[in-house]
Every structure is written in C-alpha cells, then in structure tokens.
N, C-alpha and C positions, 0 to 999 in steps of 0.2 A: 786248268793245267798251267802251272807256273814253273819256271826254272828253279832248281834248288839254289839256296843262298851260296855264293862263292863259286858257282859253276862258270866255266869259261863258255859263255853262250853267245854265238854269233847271231842267234835268233832274237828278234825283238817282238814281243807280243803285239798283236794289232788290236786296235779298238774296233768295236762293231762297225760294219761298213755303212756308209751314208751314200753309197753310189746309187744312182737311179738305174732303172732298167736300161735306158739309153746309154748311160755311162758303161755298164757292164758289157752290153752288146758291142760297143765300140772296140773293146779289147779282147773279146772272147772268140773271135774268128768264126762266128756263126755262118751258116749257109744262107743262100739267097731265100730259100723258102722260110726259114726261121725269121730272117730280117723282114720278110714281107708281113709277118704277123704284127709288125709295129706300125704299118701303114694305116692311114685313116684316122681313127679316133686317137685320143690321148693314150700314150703307152700305159699298160697296166703296172701295178707295183711288181717288184721282182718275183715274189713268190707266185703271184697269179700268172705271170708270163711263163714261169716253169711249167705250171699246169696246162697252159695253152700249148706249150711245145710237146708235152707228153700226149695231150689229146690229139695232136696232129702226128703222132708217131715219130717225132723228131728227137729221139732219145739221146743221140750223140750231141746234138746241140744243147739239150737240157743239161747234160753232164758238163759240157764246156761252160755254159752260163753259170752253173752253181759253183764249179771249181774256181772261177774268176771272181766270185763273190765272197767265198769263205776266207776267214783268216788262215794264214799259211799252216800253223801247227795243226789246227782242226782239219784242214784240207788234207794234210798228209795222213792224219788218222783215218779219214774217210777212205783214202786210197788203200791204206794198209788193211783195213777190215775187209774191203772188197777183194783185195789180192789174196788175203788169207783164205776167204771162202772159195775163191777160184782155185787155189792150190790143192785143196782137198786135205784129207786127214794125214796122209804120209807123202808130203811133197819130196822131190829130189833134194839132196843136201844143199846144192847152191841156192835153191829157191828158199829153203827154210833159213839158211844163213842170211839171205837178203831181208826176209820178213823179220827175223830176230834183230838185225841191225837197225832197221826202220823203227821197230818197237823201242829199242833202247833210246834212239833219238827222240821219239815222242815223250817218253818218260822223263828223260834228262837231256835236253837239247844243247849239249856241249859241242865245242869245236871237234873234240876227238870222236864223238859219236857221229857228227855230221860227216866227217871225212871217211869214217868206217863205212857209212852207208853207201857212199860212192864206190868204195872198193868191192863190197859184197854185191852191190847192185850190178856192177859190171861183170862180175863172175857169174851172176844169175842170168845175165843178158838183159839189156835195156828194152829189148822187144818182148819181155814177159811182164805180166802185171806186177810181180814182186820186184823185178829189176827196176821197173819204171817208178814204182812207189819209193824205192830206196833213192833213186836219182831225184825225185821230188823233195825228199828230205834234205839232200845235199844242196839243192837250189834255194834253200830258205834264207840264206845269208852268208856272211863271211866272204871268202874269195873263191873264185872258180880256179885260180892258179895254185901251184904248190906253195906251201907255207913260207918258204924262203923267198918267193918271187913277189914283186909289187902286187898289191891287191887288185883283183879284177872282180867287182861286185856283180852278182847275177842281176838280170833284169827283174823288174817288180813282179812280172806275171810268169816267170819261168817255172816256178813251183806249180802254179795253176795248170800250165800246159802239160807238165809231166803228170800231174794228177788226172787230167782229162784223159791222157793216154792209158794210164794204169786202170782206171775205172772202166773204160771202154773195152780194154783188152780182157779185163775180168769177165765181162759180159758175153764177149763174142769168141774168145780164144777156144773154148771147148763147148760142144753142143750148141752151135750157133742157132739152131732152130728154137732154142729156149731163151734166146737173147732178149726178147721183149719182156718176159717175166723177170729175168735177172736185172735188167735195166730198171724195171719198176721197183724191185727190192732195194737196189743200190741207191737209186734216187731218193727213196724214202729214208734210207739211212742218212744221206746227206742233208735232207731237209730236217730231220731230227737234230742233227748237229747245228744247223742254222737257228732252229728254235731255241736250243739250250744256250746258245751263245747270244741270244736276243739280237740276232743279226739285223733283223729288219724292224725292231721294236720302235714304236713312235717316240 
C-alpha cells in the first residue's frame, strides 16, 4: 500500500519494525500478568510472545502488543477489518460512514481523507469500533489541530492505542461470551498482516 503520486499525504510509510519484545512491551501498556511472562529466561521474539499471551488468555494484551508493533497504515487496516466485521451487514449510517471514511484513508492516505476520518469517527462515536478505527487513521500524522493553527503532531503510538481500542471493542461490544473466539480471529488477521509486511523478518 503506497500513497498515489501527488497525494497530499501526512502519512509517512514505516519500514518493518526492528523493535524487540521488550521495546514493544515498554510502550504497549501491558498488564502486570503479561509483563510477568517476560521474567526469568531471555524474552522470546515478538511473534512467540504474542502466542504466549494468547495461551495465557491475555487477549487484550496481545492486541495491544501487536498494535504497537505494526506499521501505522497496516495497523489501521487491521482495525478497519475488525470494526467492519463487528458492524454487521447493515450497520447504522454513522457507523457505515466512519468505516467508509477509514477505508478511503487506507486506500489514499491524503490530508483530506485523514481529517474526514476524524469527522465521521466523531459522528459514529469514538466509543464504537468504527469510530475508534477512524480516530486511529486521523492519528497517523499531520496535525491534531485545525489546518490554520500551528501544527501539533500526534504522538508516535497514538494510532496504536486507538487501534488497540478498536480491535478490543470489536471483540467485546456484542456477544461478549464469544469474545475469546473473536479475539483469536482478529489476532490471526493481525498476524497475517505482520507476515505480509515481513515485520519480523530476519
């Protein structure tokens, strides 16, 4: 996925991550139980650590870890796919608009599409998977302030945190009793993205 030539793109594509498991854990706001898995022997590679989190039923921590490892554009795509699945076949119009705005940014990450994602995400409510995914797109670059104001760049991991929220909400917002199965499906999707981008290739 690359920005079209001539697009006004606040998003800068990221190279594959070279962060270690410890690096990612430092920024991913993992819980104490997840951090305890790092104690003792040498920390496992990132992909193996995600498997350990899943085996321990620490799905939310696994989502947070993966979101903080993926490149921003691919990370937003992950959130969008999960939010689209959570929305169902006929979502309310504000949810559909937020999903459509996020998809437009993924396909063509221009400044116009980035700001539109914020507008439609807010209308959908940032407490919904779709709204949170749209917010994640907005956080990928550019400025957090209005266009005419001095630039306020987003923090490096603001997209990751919004994606974490979106994917988690996608799993738990409806039919929470099925959350473990949905987390497994969504994490597999995210890991496929990591493999396609050669995120942890030697």
